[in-house]
PyMOL commands that place a pseudoatom at each C-alpha (Angstrom):
pseudoatom trace, name=CA, resn=MET, resi=1, chain=A, elem=C, hetatm=0, pos=[367.043, 195.204, 167.674]
pseudoatom trace, name=CA, resn=PRO, resi=2, chain=A, elem=C, hetatm=0, pos=[369.542, 198.070, 167.347]
pseudoatom trace, name=CA, resn=SER, resi=3, chain=A, elem=C, hetatm=0, pos=[368.764, 201.308, 169.099]
pseudoatom trace, name=CA, resn=LEU, resi=4, chain=A, elem=C, hetatm=0, pos=[368.302, 204.656, 167.371]
pseudoatom trace, name=CA, resn=PRO, resi=5, chain=A, elem=C, hetatm=0, pos=[371.748, 205.980, 168.387]
pseudoatom trace, name=CA, resn=GLN, resi=6, chain=A, elem=C, hetatm=0, pos=[373.360, 202.824, 166.943]
pseudoatom trace, name=CA, resn=ILE, resi=7, chain=A, elem=C, hetatm=0, pos=[371.515, 203.267, 163.593]
pseudoatom trace, name=CA, resn=ILE, resi=8, chain=A, elem=C, hetatm=0, pos=[372.541, 206.933, 163.368]
pseudoatom trace, name=CA, resn=SER, resi=9, chain=A, elem=C, hetatm=0, pos=[376.109, 206.025, 164.253]
pseudoatom trace, name=CA, resn=PHE, resi=10, chain=A, elem=C, hetatm=0, pos=[376.126, 203.343, 161.545]
pseudoatom trace, name=CA, resn=ILE, resi=11, chain=A, elem=C, hetatm=0, pos=[374.834, 205.822, 158.931]
pseudoatom trace, name=CA, resn=VAL, resi=12, chain=A, elem=C, hetatm=0, pos=[377.229, 208.627, 159.913]
pseudoatom trace, name=CA, resn=ASN, resi=13, chain=A, elem=C, hetatm=0, pos=[380.316, 206.461, 160.491]
pseudoatom trace, name=CA, resn=PRO, resi=14, chain=A, elem=C, hetatm=0, pos=[379.977, 203.239, 158.500]
pseudoatom trace, name=CA, resn=PRO, resi=15, chain=A, elem=C, hetatm=0, pos=[382.621, 200.566, 159.088]
pseudoatom trace, name=CA, resn=PHE, resi=16, chain=A, elem=C, hetatm=0, pos=[383.439, 200.361, 155.327]
pseudoatom trace, name=CA, resn=VAL, resi=17, chain=A, elem=C, hetatm=0, pos=[384.415, 204.005, 154.641]
pseudoatom trace, name=CA, resn=GLY, resi=18, chain=A, elem=C, hetatm=0, pos=[387.144, 203.184, 152.075]
pseudoatom trace, name=CA, resn=ILE, resi=19, chain=A, elem=C, hetatm=0, pos=[384.818, 201.311, 149.754]
pseudoatom trace, name=CA, resn=LEU, resi=20, chain=A, elem=C, hetatm=0, pos=[382.149, 204.027, 149.983]
pseudoatom trace, name=CA, resn=LEU, resi=21, chain=A, elem=C, hetatm=0, pos=[384.669, 206.648, 148.878]
pseudoatom trace, name=CA, resn=TYR, resi=22, chain=A, elem=C, hetatm=0, pos=[385.333, 204.720, 145.659]
pseudoatom trace, name=CA, resn=ILE, resi=23, chain=A, elem=C, hetatm=0, pos=[381.626, 204.122, 145.078]
pseudoatom trace, name=CA, resn=LYS, resi=24, chain=A, elem=C, hetatm=0, pos=[380.781, 207.809, 145.670]
pseudoatom trace, name=CA, resn=THR, resi=25, chain=A, elem=C, hetatm=0, pos=[383.550, 208.887, 143.268]
pseudoatom trace, name=CA, resn=ALA, resi=26, chain=A, elem=C, hetatm=0, pos=[382.348, 206.467, 140.591]
pseudoatom trace, name=CA, resn=PHE, resi=27, chain=A, elem=C, hetatm=0, pos=[378.764, 207.714, 140.894]
pseudoatom trace, name=CA, resn=ILE, resi=28, chain=A, elem=C, hetatm=0, pos=[379.840, 211.361, 140.756]
pseudoatom trace, name=CA, resn=VAL, resi=29, chain=A, elem=C, hetatm=0, pos=[381.876, 210.741, 137.592]
pseudoatom trace, name=CA, resn=ALA, resi=30, chain=A, elem=C, hetatm=0, pos=[379.030, 208.762, 135.980]
pseudoatom trace, name=CA, resn=SER, resi=31, chain=A, elem=C, hetatm=0, pos=[376.556, 211.524, 136.885]
pseudoatom trace, name=CA, resn=LEU, resi=32, chain=A, elem=C, hetatm=0, pos=[378.750, 214.205, 135.311]
pseudoatom trace, name=CA, resn=ILE, resi=33, chain=A, elem=C, hetatm=0, pos=[379.166, 212.176, 132.121]
pseudoatom trace, name=CA, resn=LEU, resi=34, chain=A, elem=C, hetatm=0, pos=[375.403, 211.636, 131.864]
pseudoatom trace, name=CA, resn=LEU, resi=35, chain=A, elem=C, hetatm=0, pos=[374.725, 215.324, 132.558]
pseudoatom trace, name=CA, resn=ILE, resi=36, chain=A, elem=C, hetatm=0, pos=[377.104, 216.426, 129.791]
pseudoatom trace, name=CA, resn=ALA, resi=37, chain=A, elem=C, hetatm=0, pos=[375.571, 213.883, 127.384]
pseudoatom trace, name=CA, resn=ALA, resi=38, chain=A, elem=C, hetatm=0, pos=[372.063, 215.112, 128.233]
pseudoatom trace, name=CA, resn=ILE, resi=39, chain=A, elem=C, hetatm=0, pos=[373.060, 218.743, 127.602]
pseudoatom trace, name=CA, resn=ILE, resi=40, chain=A, elem=C, hetatm=0, pos=[374.638, 217.874, 124.242]
pseudoatom trace, name=CA, resn=ILE, resi=41, chain=A, elem=C, hetatm=0, pos=[371.610, 215.852, 123.143]
pseudoatom trace, name=CA, resn=PHE, resi=42, chain=A, elem=C, hetatm=0, pos=[369.274, 218.611, 124.323]
pseudoatom trace, name=CA, resn=PHE, resi=43, chain=A, elem=C, hetatm=0, pos=[370.939, 221.336, 122.279]
pseudoatom trace, name=CA, resn=GLN, resi=44, chain=A, elem=C, hetatm=0, pos=[371.806, 219.326, 119.171]
pseudoatom trace, name=CA, resn=GLY, resi=45, chain=A, elem=C, hetatm=0, pos=[368.717, 217.186, 119.010]
pseudoatom trace, name=CA, resn=THR, resi=46, chain=A, elem=C, hetatm=0, pos=[365.454, 218.084, 117.385]
pseudoatom trace, name=CA, resn=TRP, resi=47, chain=A, elem=C, hetatm=0, pos=[363.387, 217.651, 120.528]
pseudoatom trace, name=CA, resn=LEU, resi=48, chain=A, elem=C, hetatm=0, pos=[363.608, 221.316, 121.478]
pseudoatom trace, name=CA, resn=ASN, resi=49, chain=A, elem=C, hetatm=0, pos=[362.683, 222.351, 117.955]
pseudoatom trace, name=CA, resn=LEU, resi=50, chain=A, elem=C, hetatm=0, pos=[359.712, 219.989, 117.921]
pseudoatom trace, name=CA, resn=ALA, resi=51, chain=A, elem=C, hetatm=0, pos=[358.555, 220.904, 121.407]
pseudoatom trace, name=CA, resn=TYR, resi=52, chain=A, elem=C, hetatm=0, pos=[358.924, 224.672, 121.227]
pseudoatom trace, name=CA, resn=GLY, resi=53, chain=A, elem=C, hetatm=0, pos=[359.650, 225.483, 117.584]
pseudoatom trace, name=CA, resn=VAL, resi=54, chain=A, elem=C, hetatm=0, pos=[362.944, 227.067, 118.570]
pseudoatom trace, name=CA, resn=ARG, resi=55, chain=A, elem=C, hetatm=0, pos=[366.215, 226.669, 116.778]
pseudoatom trace, name=CA, resn=PHE, resi=56, chain=A, elem=C, hetatm=0, pos=[369.012, 227.967, 118.938]
pseudoatom trace, name=CA, resn=SER, resi=57, chain=A, elem=C, hetatm=0, pos=[371.083, 229.018, 115.944]
pseudoatom trace, name=CA, resn=GLU, resi=58, chain=A, elem=C, hetatm=0, pos=[368.107, 231.058, 114.761]
pseudoatom trace, name=CA, resn=PHE, resi=59, chain=A, elem=C, hetatm=0, pos=[367.274, 232.375, 118.216]
pseudoatom trace, name=CA, resn=PHE, resi=60, chain=A, elem=C, hetatm=0, pos=[370.779, 233.605, 118.940]
pseudoatom trace, name=CA, resn=GLY, resi=61, chain=A, elem=C, hetatm=0, pos=[371.637, 234.539, 115.338]
pseudoatom trace, name=CA, resn=TYR, resi=62, chain=A, elem=C, hetatm=0, pos=[370.684, 237.708, 113.565]
pseudoatom trace, name=CA, resn=LYS, resi=63, chain=A, elem=C, hetatm=0, pos=[369.307, 235.965, 110.495]
pseudoatom trace, name=CA, resn=PRO, resi=64, chain=A, elem=C, hetatm=0, pos=[366.668, 233.192, 110.402]
pseudoatom trace, name=CA, resn=THR, resi=65, chain=A, elem=C, hetatm=0, pos=[367.857, 229.759, 109.362]
pseudoatom trace, name=CA, resn=GLU, resi=66, chain=A, elem=C, hetatm=0, pos=[365.524, 229.623, 106.370]
pseudoatom trace, name=CA, resn=ALA, resi=67, chain=A, elem=C, hetatm=0, pos=[366.858, 232.937, 105.102]
pseudoatom trace, name=CA, resn=ARG, resi=68, chain=A, elem=C, hetatm=0, pos=[370.417, 231.591, 105.311]
pseudoatom trace, name=CA, resn=GLN, resi=69, chain=A, elem=C, hetatm=0, pos=[369.370, 228.434, 103.446]
pseudoatom trace, name=CA, resn=PHE, resi=70, chain=A, elem=C, hetatm=0, pos=[367.573, 230.509, 100.817]
pseudoatom trace, name=CA, resn=SER, resi=71, chain=A, elem=C, hetatm=0, pos=[370.683, 232.663, 100.332]
pseudoatom trace, name=CA, resn=LYS, resi=72, chain=A, elem=C, hetatm=0, pos=[372.815, 229.542, 99.857]
pseudoatom trace, name=CA, resn=GLN, resi=73, chain=A, elem=C, hetatm=0, pos=[370.395, 228.167, 97.271]
pseudoatom trace, name=CA, resn=TRP, resi=74, chain=A, elem=C, hetatm=0, pos=[370.310, 231.501, 95.493]
pseudoatom trace, name=CA, resn=GLN, resi=75, chain=A, elem=C, hetatm=0, pos=[374.115, 231.650, 95.385]
pseudoatom trace, name=CA, resn=LYS, resi=76, chain=A, elem=C, hetatm=0, pos=[374.205, 228.190, 93.778]
pseudoatom trace, name=CA, resn=ILE, resi=77, chain=A, elem=C, hetatm=0, pos=[371.671, 229.313, 91.172]
pseudoatom trace, name=CA, resn=ALA, resi=78, chain=A, elem=C, hetatm=0, pos=[373.607, 232.523, 90.448]
pseudoatom trace, name=CA, resn=LYS, resi=79, chain=A, elem=C, hetatm=0, pos=[376.826, 230.523, 90.134]
pseudoatom trace, name=CA, resn=ARG, resi=80, chain=A, elem=C, hetatm=0, pos=[375.135, 228.223, 87.633]
pseudoatom trace, name=CA, resn=LEU, resi=81, chain=A, elem=C, hetatm=0, pos=[374.090, 231.243, 85.559]
pseudoatom trace, name=CA, resn=ARG, resi=82, chain=A, elem=C, hetatm=0, pos=[377.634, 232.670, 85.568]
pseudoatom trace, name=CA, resn=THR, resi=83, chain=A, elem=C, hetatm=0, pos=[378.962, 229.631, 83.691]
pseudoatom trace, name=CA, resn=GLY, resi=84, chain=A, elem=C, hetatm=0, pos=[377.500, 231.146, 80.523]
pseudoatom trace, name=CA, resn=ALA, resi=85, chain=A, elem=C, hetatm=0, pos=[376.324, 227.803, 79.115]
pseudoatom trace, name=CA, resn=GLU, resi=86, chain=A, elem=C, hetatm=0, pos=[372.775, 227.883, 77.779]
pseudoatom trace, name=CA, resn=SER, resi=87, chain=A, elem=C, hetatm=0, pos=[371.838, 224.584, 79.454]
pseudoatom trace, name=CA, resn=GLU, resi=88, chain=A, elem=C, hetatm=0, pos=[373.138, 225.834, 82.808]
pseudoatom trace, name=CA, resn=SER, resi=89, chain=A, elem=C, hetatm=0, pos=[371.252, 229.110, 82.387]
pseudoatom trace, name=CA, resn=LYS, resi=90, chain=A, elem=C, hetatm=0, pos=[368.037, 227.220, 81.641]
pseudoatom trace, name=CA, resn=LEU, resi=91, chain=A, elem=C, hetatm=0, pos=[368.560, 225.047, 84.708]
pseudoatom trace, name=CA, resn=ALA, resi=92, chain=A, elem=C, hetatm=0, pos=[369.259, 228.132, 86.831]
pseudoatom trace, name=CA, resn=LEU, resi=93, chain=A, elem=C, hetatm=0, pos=[365.990, 229.728, 85.717]
pseudoatom trace, name=CA, resn=MET, resi=94, chain=A, elem=C, hetatm=0, pos=[364.028, 226.554, 86.412]
pseudoatom trace, name=CA, resn=GLU, resi=95, chain=A, elem=C, hetatm=0, pos=[365.562, 226.345, 89.905]
pseudoatom trace, name=CA, resn=ALA, resi=96, chain=A, elem=C, hetatm=0, pos=[364.758, 230.010, 90.531]
pseudoatom trace, name=CA, resn=ASP, resi=97, chain=A, elem=C, hetatm=0, pos=[361.171, 229.314, 89.479]
pseudoatom trace, name=CA, resn=ARG, resi=98, chain=A, elem=C, hetatm=0, pos=[361.059, 226.403, 91.920]
pseudoatom trace, name=CA, resn=LEU, resi=99, chain=A, elem=C, hetatm=0, pos=[362.290, 228.735, 94.670]
pseudoatom trace, name=CA, resn=LEU, resi=100, chain=A, elem=C, hetatm=0, pos=[359.558, 231.197, 93.736]
pseudoatom trace, name=CA, resn=ASP, resi=101, chain=A, elem=C, hetatm=0, pos=[357.001, 228.395, 93.980]
pseudoatom trace, name=CA, resn=GLU, resi=102, chain=A, elem=C, hetatm=0, pos=[358.262, 227.400, 97.447]
pseudoatom trace, name=CA, resn=THR, resi=103, chain=A, elem=C, hetatm=0, pos=[358.266, 231.014, 98.590]
pseudoatom trace, name=CA, resn=LEU, resi=104, chain=A, elem=C, hetatm=0, pos=[354.715, 231.634, 97.392]
pseudoatom trace, name=CA, resn=ASP, resi=105, chain=A, elem=C, hetatm=0, pos=[353.620, 228.445, 99.158]
pseudoatom trace, name=CA, resn=LYS, resi=106, chain=A, elem=C, hetatm=0, pos=[355.235, 229.610, 102.417]
pseudoatom trace, name=CA, resn=VAL, resi=107, chain=A, elem=C, hetatm=0, pos=[353.555, 232.995, 102.024]
pseudoatom trace, name=CA, resn=GLY, resi=108, chain=A, elem=C, hetatm=0, pos=[350.258, 231.137, 102.068]
pseudoatom trace, name=CA, resn=LEU, resi=109, chain=A, elem=C, hetatm=0, pos=[349.165, 231.030, 98.435]
pseudoatom trace, name=CA, resn=LYS, resi=110, chain=A, elem=C, hetatm=0, pos=[347.691, 227.620, 97.649]
pseudoatom trace, name=CA, resn=GLY, resi=111, chain=A, elem=C, hetatm=0, pos=[347.774, 225.886, 94.311]
pseudoatom trace, name=CA, resn=GLU, resi=112, chain=A, elem=C, hetatm=0, pos=[349.526, 223.284, 92.217]
pseudoatom trace, name=CA, resn=GLY, resi=113, chain=A, elem=C, hetatm=0, pos=[352.268, 225.532, 90.866]
pseudoatom trace, name=CA, resn=VAL, resi=114, chain=A, elem=C, hetatm=0, pos=[353.459, 229.066, 90.436]
pseudoatom trace, name=CA, resn=ALA, resi=115, chain=A, elem=C, hetatm=0, pos=[350.744, 229.899, 87.880]
pseudoatom trace, name=CA, resn=ASP, resi=116, chain=A, elem=C, hetatm=0, pos=[347.947, 228.718, 90.202]
pseudoatom trace, name=CA, resn=ARG, resi=117, chain=A, elem=C, hetatm=0, pos=[349.435, 230.555, 93.153]
pseudoatom trace, name=CA, resn=LEU, resi=118, chain=A, elem=C, hetatm=0, pos=[349.865, 233.771, 91.159]
pseudoatom trace, name=CA, resn=ARG, resi=119, chain=A, elem=C, hetatm=0, pos=[346.231, 233.653, 90.004]
pseudoatom trace, name=CA, resn=GLN, resi=120, chain=A, elem=C, hetatm=0, pos=[345.233, 233.976, 93.666]
pseudoatom trace, name=CA, resn=ALA, resi=121, chain=A, elem=C, hetatm=0, pos=[347.583, 236.886, 94.295]
pseudoatom trace, name=CA, resn=SER, resi=122, chain=A, elem=C, hetatm=0, pos=[346.494, 240.472, 94.029]
pseudoatom trace, name=CA, resn=PRO, resi=123, chain=A, elem=C, hetatm=0, pos=[348.601, 243.387, 92.769]
pseudoatom trace, name=CA, resn=GLY, resi=124, chain=A, elem=C, hetatm=0, pos=[347.926, 245.178, 96.051]
pseudoatom trace, name=CA, resn=VAL, resi=125, chain=A, elem=C, hetatm=0, pos=[349.741, 242.486, 98.005]
pseudoatom trace, name=CA, resn=PHE, resi=126, chain=A, elem=C, hetatm=0, pos=[352.366, 241.772, 95.342]
pseudoatom trace, name=CA, resn=PRO, resi=127, chain=A, elem=C, hetatm=0, pos=[353.195, 244.983, 93.479]
pseudoatom trace, name=CA, resn=ASN, resi=128, chain=A, elem=C, hetatm=0, pos=[355.541, 243.088, 91.159]
pseudoatom trace, name=CA, resn=LEU, resi=129, chain=A, elem=C, hetatm=0, pos=[352.930, 240.493, 90.160]
pseudoatom trace, name=CA, resn=ASN, resi=130, chain=A, elem=C, hetatm=0, pos=[353.458, 241.198, 86.440]
pseudoatom trace, name=CA, resn=GLU, resi=131, chain=A, elem=C, hetatm=0, pos=[357.183, 240.529, 86.765]
pseudoatom trace, name=CA, resn=MET, resi=132, chain=A, elem=C, hetatm=0, pos=[356.418, 237.274, 88.581]
pseudoatom trace, name=CA, resn=LEU, resi=133, chain=A, elem=C, hetatm=0, pos=[354.163, 236.243, 85.711]
pseudoatom trace, name=CA, resn=GLU, resi=134, chain=A, elem=C, hetatm=0, pos=[356.839, 237.189, 83.145]
pseudoatom trace, name=CA, resn=VAL, resi=135, chain=A, elem=C, hetatm=0, pos=[359.636, 235.200, 84.773]
pseudoatom trace, name=CA, resn=HIS, resi=136, chain=A, elem=C, hetatm=0, pos=[357.368, 232.231, 85.342]
pseudoatom trace, name=CA, resn=LYS, resi=137, chain=A, elem=C, hetatm=0, pos=[356.326, 232.309, 81.682]
pseudoatom trace, name=CA, resn=VAL, resi=138, chain=A, elem=C, hetatm=0, pos=[359.976, 232.159, 80.603]
pseudoatom trace, name=CA, resn=SER, resi=139, chain=A, elem=C, hetatm=0, pos=[360.659, 229.275, 83.009]
pseudoatom trace, name=CA, resn=SER, resi=140, chain=A, elem=C, hetatm=0, pos=[357.518, 227.506, 81.827]
pseudoatom trace, name=CA, resn=ASP, resi=141, chain=A, elem=C, hetatm=0, pos=[358.548, 227.949, 78.191]
pseudoatom trace, name=CA, resn=ILE, resi=142, chain=A, elem=C, hetatm=0, pos=[361.948, 226.428, 78.969]
pseudoatom trace, name=CA, resn=ILE, resi=143, chain=A, elem=C, hetatm=0, pos=[360.320, 223.437, 80.672]
pseudoatom trace, name=CA, resn=HIS, resi=144, chain=A, elem=C, hetatm=0, pos=[357.707, 222.785, 77.977]
pseudoatom trace, name=CA, resn=ASP, resi=145, chain=A, elem=C, hetatm=0, pos=[359.886, 223.502, 74.938]
pseudoatom trace, name=CA, resn=PRO, resi=146, chain=A, elem=C, hetatm=0, pos=[363.252, 221.706, 74.999]
pseudoatom trace, name=CA, resn=ASP, resi=147, chain=A, elem=C, hetatm=0, pos=[364.343, 223.644, 71.898]
pseudoatom trace, name=CA, resn=TYR, resi=148, chain=A, elem=C, hetatm=0, pos=[363.720, 227.030, 73.552]
pseudoatom trace, name=CA, resn=LYS, resi=149, chain=A, elem=C, hetatm=0, pos=[366.602, 229.345, 72.712]
pseudoatom trace, name=CA, resn=LEU, resi=150, chain=A, elem=C, hetatm=0, pos=[367.772, 231.390, 75.667]
pseudoatom trace, name=CA, resn=SER, resi=151, chain=A, elem=C, hetatm=0, pos=[370.350, 234.076, 75.100]
pseudoatom trace, name=CA, resn=ALA, resi=152, chain=A, elem=C, hetatm=0, pos=[372.793, 234.994, 77.822]
pseudoatom trace, name=CA, resn=GLU, resi=153, chain=A, elem=C, hetatm=0, pos=[371.339, 238.509, 77.951]
pseudoatom trace, name=CA, resn=GLU, resi=154, chain=A, elem=C, hetatm=0, pos=[367.769, 237.235, 78.339]
pseudoatom trace, name=CA, resn=ALA, resi=155, chain=A, elem=C, hetatm=0, pos=[368.869, 234.814, 81.060]
pseudoatom trace, name=CA, resn=LYS, resi=156, chain=A, elem=C, hetatm=0, pos=[370.617, 237.610, 82.927]
pseudoatom trace, name=CA, resn=ASN, resi=157, chain=A, elem=C, hetatm=0, pos=[367.542, 239.880, 82.660]
pseudoatom trace, name=CA, resn=VAL, resi=158, chain=A, elem=C, hetatm=0, pos=[365.224, 237.150, 83.924]
pseudoatom trace, name=CA, resn=MET, resi=159, chain=A, elem=C, hetatm=0, pos=[367.581, 236.351, 86.822]
pseudoatom trace, name=CA, resn=ASN, resi=160, chain=A, elem=C, hetatm=0, pos=[367.713, 240.044, 87.739]
pseudoatom trace, name=CA, resn=LYS, resi=161, chain=A, elem=C, hetatm=0, pos=[363.916, 240.065, 87.822]
pseudoatom trace, name=CA, resn=PHE, resi=162, chain=A, elem=C, hetatm=0, pos=[363.922, 236.958, 90.011]
pseudoatom trace, name=CA, resn=GLU, resi=163, chain=A, elem=C, hetatm=0, pos=[366.394, 238.650, 92.339]
pseudoatom trace, name=CA, resn=LYS, resi=164, chain=A, elem=C, hetatm=0, pos=[364.236, 241.778, 92.532]
pseudoatom trace, name=CA, resn=ILE, resi=165, chain=A, elem=C, hetatm=0, pos=[361.157, 239.651, 93.247]
pseudoatom trace, name=CA, resn=PHE, resi=166, chain=A, elem=C, hetatm=0, pos=[362.915, 237.787, 96.066]
pseudoatom trace, name=CA, resn=LYS, resi=167, chain=A, elem=C, hetatm=0, pos=[364.167, 241.051, 97.524]
pseudoatom trace, name=CA, resn=ASP, resi=168, chain=A, elem=C, hetatm=0, pos=[360.657, 242.498, 97.403]
pseudoatom trace, name=CA, resn=LEU, resi=169, chain=A, elem=C, hetatm=0, pos=[359.362, 239.372, 99.143]
pseudoatom trace, name=CA, resn=GLU, resi=170, chain=A, elem=C, hetatm=0, pos=[362.143, 239.927, 101.719]
pseudoatom trace, name=CA, resn=VAL, resi=171, chain=A, elem=C, hetatm=0, pos=[363.590, 236.449, 101.405]
pseudoatom trace, name=CA, resn=LEU, resi=172, chain=A, elem=C, hetatm=0, pos=[366.825, 237.725, 99.885]
pseudoatom trace, name=CA, resn=GLU, resi=173, chain=A, elem=C, hetatm=0, pos=[368.994, 240.602, 101.027]
for i in range(1, 173): cmd.bond("trace and resi %d" % i, "trace and resi %d" % (i + 1))
show_as sticks, trace
zoom trace
């Protein structure tokens, strides 16, 4: 049986030093690669968002991610309206109504659609409740009556009201 000084000597000065150098180097390189991969997966994966509800782009940005997405959707709708075609204007108003429905749902109003959600709302909480009802009525008329005639001026007025509503709800700048 080897003595304690022989065991320590074997550990400190092994007879196969050259091979250990290559093995140590390989393990160091593999460890660095795995560390970098873990960091990338950690920041780009959804685990952090699921675990803590944190999006780093939102945390370090000045504007919430949903607000940026809403602005992009609104820009697409506004672009559709600028084409001047009646069918595109109708589609833009229907999409704006859908955005209003999603926004009211996120605010906490429950119901099957915009009309149900607006019935629950009070003018004290939503000072522009009448405008919301007006724009929804126009969108509803477009959906239920395929022959609904929408002038460019009326479409522009309704879109301006939608924009004012979204600004009042603070989902659009």
